[in-house]
Structure formats: C-alpha cells, structure tokens
Phi, psi and omega in degrees: 000128178272098185292326178293325176294323178298322176293318178299323178298334179269005177085017180246132175267154175243124176248162179259127178266071185183139176203131171202163186302315182298331177300323183276309186292334178283349184086001183293320179297319178299321178294320179294321177296320178297332179277348177127001175286131188237015178187170182220136170241155177209176178200172183301327181297315181296316182291323177301314179298321180296319181291315184282330189258011182213169173256015183305327191253005186303308185296316183292322177298313181299316181294319181293319180292323178295322180289318184228083183301336184267001181294130181282174182297322181297315179294321179293318178300314180298320179302315181292315182296315181297321179297317178299314183294319178301312181296319178295320177301321180294321178296323183269359181302320177301324177294315179302314183290318183291338178258010181053042178085009181278342181204183178089034185260158174231133183266144173225132189268138168286146182309128185294340180285358177261006191302332183251022178229100186297316183295315180295321178297315179299312182297316181292320179297318177298318181296315179297322180298317179290324183293315180291318175058051175225135183291340183258033173269134171250123177268129182268126173231144184286154181275040170278165178307318178292320178295323177298315179298314180295321180298319177299315180295322179295317178297319179298332180271002177089017178263126178291136189234135170250105175283117187248172182059047173268123184235003184202162174303327180294317176301315181297317181303320179295320179295316182296318180290326174295321177298315181296317179294316179297322179295318179298317180293323178296314182290335178298339179267012178058044180265167182290115183295335182290345181268000179271125184216141177203150171227157174241117186270111181263118181277130193256293195295334182297331177298314178298322182302316181284313183296317180299321178299316179294320180294319179295324178294324176294311169081357180284164178300319179297318181293309182294335177292343179265357181297136180084004183258337191292314186296314180292320177299316180299315180295322180292327176290324174298316180295321178298320177294321176302311180295325179296313179295325182299333182270359181288157181299321182297314181292317182298324179296320178291320178298323180296334180271006176098006177284136175278147178295148173287113184282154171271134178244119178277118180246167182053059187253012172275137182285121181274329182275121183295344180283346184265153176299136189294344179243023185297325182278359169263308185297326185269000184231040179271130179186163182292150177063033178233163175229141170242118180261120192243134169294160186306319183294320180289323176299315179297319180297318180293320178296333182278314188216017179291153179241137176249108187249019181112193182279076188292331182287335182276346182268150172078028178297321179295319178294324178297317178296324179294322177299315180297322178294317180296323177294321180296324178296336176267013180065035173245110184260106183297324179296315179294323176298322178299322178296316179296319182294326178295317178297316179295322178299317177297319180296319180294316179294323178296319178295318178295323178299315178296318179296322179296315177301317179295321180295316179295319179299317180295327183282346183300331185245018181226149180266358182220144181302108184295340184277357184252135174294113189275159180232133172225158184215149171239133182235130179303326183261009186088168188257024183298318184291313175303320179294322179295320179296313179298320178297321177297319177297321179297314182296326181271004178055044185296315181298316179301321181289324176300311181294337177275002180062041181277108182302329187288356169302328185243315188217172178300152178306140180093352177298127182289165176060041170229295183302328181264021178232020186248017179293342179296337181299314185259358183302316180302321180291312184294316184283333176297322179292336186224058183288350180302321182293343179270321186272329185299310179297322179295320180296323179294326180290340182273359177297149181070021168055065179289152178265331184223152169232134182245123176262122178256106183188168183230151173060235182299335180285343184242329189290318179292313176302321179295318179298318181291324177298313185287327185270319184267337178075196185247144168282155179304136177081001180260148182289150175282135181273124173249131181258127175244105180234048180218148173254009178290127186299326180295323179286322177299313181293322180299318180289318181302324181279344183274345184240153177267114183306329182288339183239025182239139176248148186237135175245117178260116193233117180202123179297310181287334183080003182229012180305124190302312182297316183295316180296318179297316180293323178300314181296320182295310184283336173294320175297316181294335178270020178060036176056035180255108184278359186296333183252026174241143164231156177242142172239121185199167176292156178300136172083012181277168174301320182297321178300312181296318182293320180296321178293321179296324182275000176076035179300150179304321180201155170239119179262117181271121187274159175300116191284336185267042177224126177288161185303316184285348176258016191261013183300323186256024169238198190302325183297324178269325192276327180294312174300324178297319178297324180298325181273001175096012175296140178283095190296319180296322177295317179300313180292330175300317176297319180295323179297323178294318177297320177299317180296320179295340181249020190289175187292344177244020184289154178291163185292343183260024178290157189303320180295319178292323177299315178299310186294318181293325177293316179297318180293322177296321177297319178300320180298333179268006182081011180267077183264359179267094182278103192257119185266130174249108189237135169301159187307314187290342178266004181306315180298333174299325179299320179297322179292311184291333176300314179296314182304312184289312186295311185285333181281322188255343187275082181200164181055033179062026175228171174146167173265143177252104177284131180244111188236136175071018182286135174302140183288144175248171169300129183307333180284348181274346181286138178286170182278023176255016186253145164227127188259145178234125179248129182232138176161181174287173180304315181294319182294319178292320179300323180294343179258007187303319183297311181294316181296320177300320177296322176299315181295319179292335177279359174095016181263137173289144182227129173255133177245127177240111186257133179244166179273314185201185187294333179292346174288001170306327179295321178290321176300316178305307187291314182299320180287326174301313180293317182298318180291323176299317179292322177298328176301328177295316178300321183282344182074027182241167173271110184284002187248356177255177180212072192293340186255000182289323185296332184298319178291321178296319179296320178297322178295317179297319179297321180293320178292326176295322177295322177300318181291324181287314190250348182087003180214147175286152175295153181258148176231146183296140178215165177240160178284158183296335183260014181278079186299323182297313181294320182291317180288328175295322178298313178294333179293345177282353186293145176240161176305136181092356178282170171217157180253125179252115175275121183241094191258106177274065181224167181299142178270101176218175187298319183295314180293323178297318179295321180295320179293326177296319177297320178296318178300315183296319179297317180295315182297318181291327181285321190249337187077005181277153170292148179230145171233161183215136178211147175268135177266149003274008181307313186292339178301332179263012184230283183261357184301323178299317180297316183302321185266326187254345182280196179298146182279062179241013186263126167257106186268117177256102182271123182248122178236160179226184174245111184304147178288322177228167176226159185222129176293146172271117182304135178083359180237166180264011180233170181255171174296325177299319178292322181296312182292324178294320179294324179293322176295317179296316181300319180288322177303312181295320181294322178296315179297320181297331178269010177076023181276153176273120186219138176231132182256126182240127179259116182265003173076205184271335179265089187297319182299313179293319181297319180290324176296319179295321180295316180298317179296316181294332179279356179095012181273000000 
C-alpha cells in the first residue's frame, strides 16, 4: 500500500523537513521525490547539524576560503545554504512544472534576528529570492506582526512566502489576511495568478509539550485525561478557520481569478511524548489543501505503519473547541501558550543561527568537522577490507534502510524486536526539542537540598547514568548519584547505611517495570523512607506494572520512557537523561552533541562517517578471527567501558556468534596478546597521545588499533550514539538481530525455579563447587582452554573497590598464565550486561563463577525470601543456563572471608 498516495488522494502533500548536501548528492532526495515527497523545508537548526555533523561541505568550504580568504562566516554560510537550496529546487522542479507551480517548493529562511523589522525582512527576502533564482523557492518569514507586514509586501511583489511559527488560530488569521491583501495587490499588476503561492506553517507538537506539562502538574484525573489533546484540537481549529475564510466572498473572488488557496502546512509533527503514537500528528491532521512536513524518521514511520482514515483534520471541530474550553477551565489558555511558543521559537531559531555561524566559522580552518568525535585506524595489512565493507553498505543503501526501520537490514521481514527497537535513532532530535520533560521531574527531586540520589536499576537502566555521573560529575548543589544494581545483601546494607533517608532521593528505573532486583530494592528503600513516595520517581515504559505501582505509592513523578528503545540503547532517552539532569548535567547540551552524531550517521551520510568507520573496522577484524574487542581507556573514561561492554555483548552475542568486549583488563606485554585482538583507544587528543608508546608497540606487534578522539567529556553523548549505530551495523555482518536477547530469560527462569524450591522445601537447590584454594581443580579448568577462548569472571559478591581490585589481580594472573583474554563482572549486574554473550555467543567462554556467604541478610519486603536467597538463586540460575548451553563453567565458593578467599583463588590460579 502506497501511504503517500493515499494522502495525495485526500488532497494532502507530504514534504520533507530536512535538507543537507549529502541528501542531494547521494540521490536520496531524488528517490524520496519519486516515492511521493513534493517539497522540502529546512531551518538553521537542521543546517547547523549538517555542517557540524558531516563532511559534506569540506571541499566547498576549502575552495571558497581559497578564492576569498577574507570572506566572513556569514557570507560563507549563505553561500552554502543557497547552493543547497538551488540544488534541491532543481530536484523538485519537475514537480513544480507538472503541477503548474502548485507544488514542488523548497523553503529558505530569512535571518531570525530580523523578525521584528518589517522593512529589513522584506529587503532580505527579496535579496534571497533573487540570489537563489529559482521559481520554486519559498521564503520563510515569521508570523510576527512585522513578518506579516513583510509577507504581504513580498506576495504583492511576486515572492512565494511561507509564514512560519504559527501557533494559534489568531496567528493563522493574520497570515491568511496578509495573503489575501498581498494577492489583491499582486493581481492589480495584471500578473499570472498561477505563480502566486503561499503556505502558513502551523507548529503542532510543541503545543502538547507545554500543555501536557501543565496538565501533569495539576495531576487530577480530568487534567491527565486531556493530555495529548491540545495540539490536535488547536490544529483542527486553525483548519476550521481556514475553511471558514475560504468560503468568504473575498477569498472566492480571488479563487475565481485563478489564485490558489494558501495551504496550511503542519510543522513540528514528530511525536515528542513517548506515550503517543509516533505518527499521531500525521494521522490526525489529514485534509484537503494541507501539507505535512515530516522529518525523516517520522516519514519512515508513516510509510511503515501509518493509517489513512479519511479527512481527520476536518472532523471534530466542535470537540476541538470543547477541549480548548475544558483546558481554559483548568486555567490553561492555549492561545496565550501559542504567543509564548512563537517568542520561544524565534529565540531557538536565533540561537541556532548563531550556532550555525559559529560552526561555519570553525570549519573555515579545518578539513574535518571539529564537532564530531573522529575515528582513525591502523591495519597491519592496510585498510582495504574495512573500506570494501563500508563501500558495500553504501551500494546497498544500508544506512538509508536503517533509518527507514527496514527489518531486512538484519533479518527477514516480520522478525520481531527490530522495527519496534529503533527509536534511539531519532531520540536525540525529539528529546532536544522537548527537554522540559527530562529536567522537570529531576528538578522537583532536588527540592529541600538532598545530599544523595540513589538509582535502583539494572543493565541499561544503570550503566549509562553511572557513566555520566562518573565522567561528567555534579553541578554545584546537586546530589551525588549512587547506583545500586545488586541484590547482594552486603551491598544493599552498605548503601543503606551510607545515606541519610531524609536527605536521599530515589530513582526506580526499569524498562519492563518488573525487573526482580529493581522491584525488590524499591520495596526495601520505600520501607526505609517510611513509605513516603514524595522523594521517589519512577522511569519506565508506558503502561507497566511499575507505572501503576508508583502512582499508587504516591511517587513524586512517573517518567514514561520512549517505548521503542531497548534497554542497552537507552542512554540518550529518559533512562539515561533524567538521572543526568538530577546531577546537574546540561541535558540540552548533551543532546546537542548527540544530534551532531546522529547527523553524521544519517540516512544520507557518506560511507566514511564515524559509525561506519567503527563498524566496518570491527567487521573486518571479525573476518580475521579478531573477535576480542579490547578497549584501552584513560581513567576518567573507564565507566564508558562498562556501558559499551553491555551494548556490544548483549547486542552481538547470540546464535553462537558475537563480539567479546574486553574492558578494564590489566595490560600485558604487547607481544603476549594473541591474534584474536582488535584494540580500541578512546580519549581526547592529549589522552590518546599519552598512550602512544603502548599503542605503538601494539601496532608493531601486528594488532589493528582504532582511535576515537573526543573533544571533552560532553562528547560522551557522541560515543553513545556512534557505538549504538556501529553495533547495529556489526549485527548485519554477524547475521544476527542486534536488538533481542534470546538467552537472558533462561537465567531468570532458573532463578525463579530455585526460589520456588526454597519456598517448597525451605532450602535452595545445591550446585557443585570447589574451594578457592583448590589449585588442581582450578588449573584443570584452565587446562580446557583452546586458542581463541576467553575467561569470564562472574563474581556474585558485593561490588566495591576492594573486591574490584582483587578481581583485577585475578585477571592479571590468569592472563599471564594462559595468554587468554579475560572479562570480569559482578553478579547479578553482569546478567543484564554480558550474560547474553556468555550463553548465546561463541562457545569460547570459560565461565568462572565466584560465590560467597553473605555476612548479613535482609528480607525482601512483600516476599518470602531474603536478598541473600535472591542473589544465590540468581547465581544458580545462571550456572544452570550456562551448562544447558554447553558452556564450560566452574563454581568457586570463597566463603565468608571474601578478601582471603579471593587471595587464595588468585594464588591457586597461578597469580
């Protein structure tokens, strides 16, 4: 079914809200036009991302500066923008010609700092119109009083006008009347009426963003029942006014003379609230004489699953008016909000304009986008194979298909857990526009000057917040974030005793809303907080048990997360960003960096973009049997390693294939590493330079090395996005679905069975284990190793500095004795990180499970078991799951004295 054709049948055009050089030169815009896209809109924000996030403009910038060394950033920026718009106009010219000027337009914006100067806006718009010199150019002017005046004069002069930043029926009415006046003046000169063109751009989703925030703050059933209704109601009232004006004698007289009606253009139509259908602002605003301008992700979503149910924008005008009345009764004035949004829109565009000028200025003297975390690689055999892999993806249009949510990039059509797991692609853009929903709940938690914040979560819910806390630190006056992702009673008690419940805030974070450890910890700390939910917030997918329970318990807020994003891909959505906001991280700045990375990896990006460079290198290494992706990280970037370890292991370790991420491993002599390694170095220029001697020795020993250079700590956002994309692409090489986790449930099921046995018999089932000093058994276990194996330390003990240091000593001893790669994880934390790889990846894992006997135990509120029983059951469940998959596993009990037990184990292993 051609969904765009169905919209055309209803009298609605679809335009693309996106423009950059690569979109045109790659042929992607031409392909989209062939599919039914009939126009393009852009703005300074989009162009800024294109300049900072791509190499599209490198050659032209260099050539322009060489020709005119004194040309300023403004002149250079205009040169680039005009060139893009001209080329896009040429691609759309056949549409323009075939519709006799009725469609096929490209928008170009007048500088936003002229918004309140009618004369300057008019003069600048005329100049741009002459400069572009294309009949299908639409000049964008804001629907401010000055912009309205300038727009009327431009129409009278024969310049096509896009009145933008329309947020209310009043704004639209002013645009429509300016169009009518301008049309009369134009016709007075006996000009061709078919060449007169105008649209009024009504911004949609931003209305819901503001109104929903106010409704949530009110919190009554009546208020929350109106969430998601304001924007569509407002747009329908604008459309009703449009139809009303269209029937007036004045309008009809112009139509009779051949003038086309000024169409309504729905802008800002991507759904910002994850609880809403991603194409709701398309499906609910279908109608004649309208345009919907869609960003690429929303266009792809609509082509995939959009529904065309008739002229939806024309229906329900009375209901729309009733919604506005009900909101007014709650003291929410949609019209007044529209006035504020127009002012804010101008401020945002002005800020983007300034950022764009700064980006162009910075690029004048550099050959590479300075805003992008760059990637370079050295290969003993040369880089022909990585380039060939990247070239193949380019020829097969893999990136375009990824952004289109094409399941067949990885698996046959219809394979579950792919199409509904790609929301991370557009999340930086959507959440950047509406960061209020991220910062508001966090700000409420900081009332009364808390000293600590405790995040209760596992896997993707904890690793990204922990990395941002450790790497970005705290703003003054913000609480320090402590992450508790363990069910070991000693660790639970240690944290409980370290914080003052009266000055501690709690974040309960779980995508499914039913994660056993998270729910148990929530109950425990809710009891310790005297059952007071005011200092708790929950982050979870819409409609989960946790959402309902949090509301029942009176939590300060419930943050509904973007549902089409898997846990390990959730760093740049609510799970990562709300805790970051709580510690004072500048969320908009962070998302701004992520947007640049997204742009560098976009659907029309060149084959040498950083994500493709990473992925093609990793895939080339895999072809050589180098599946141990070994990260060399400066100290401050260490927590990033824990995050990327989960992403790689859980995404790729399945179907007996996968990458083995090696993070935090003690360094060996470079000549001791086996030929199964590929090294990754991450850091700033200075940090990477400080590792040059060791890295140089690795290269001389014949190992490939990837270097990923960042500017500062806020580039953690770019690392998140680039690695998410790179791992997704690597999944294609492996032939696996990088978004599912088929073997994780087996360990959970085993844990549940063990707890059920405890309830039936009063005791957990027993599994064979050896003592920590049993050197014969331990060395025999290592003797089973084959070339290409690795040893995974799985320590179901408290995660603290002393135990971490002891495990590092154990890793070093094993590595020096065997030459094998080693990984290390604390249980049950690693079950949500590398556990999938151990069970589902290549059968090269020697799993050394380390268990202890807790010093104290703590009941889990509402359950018949303790935290000690829970962690023991989880260890048993994973042990059984490993054996069931034919893995080599040895269980070591270090007893109650963990320090002595770990020393004995290290000694027995030959360390």
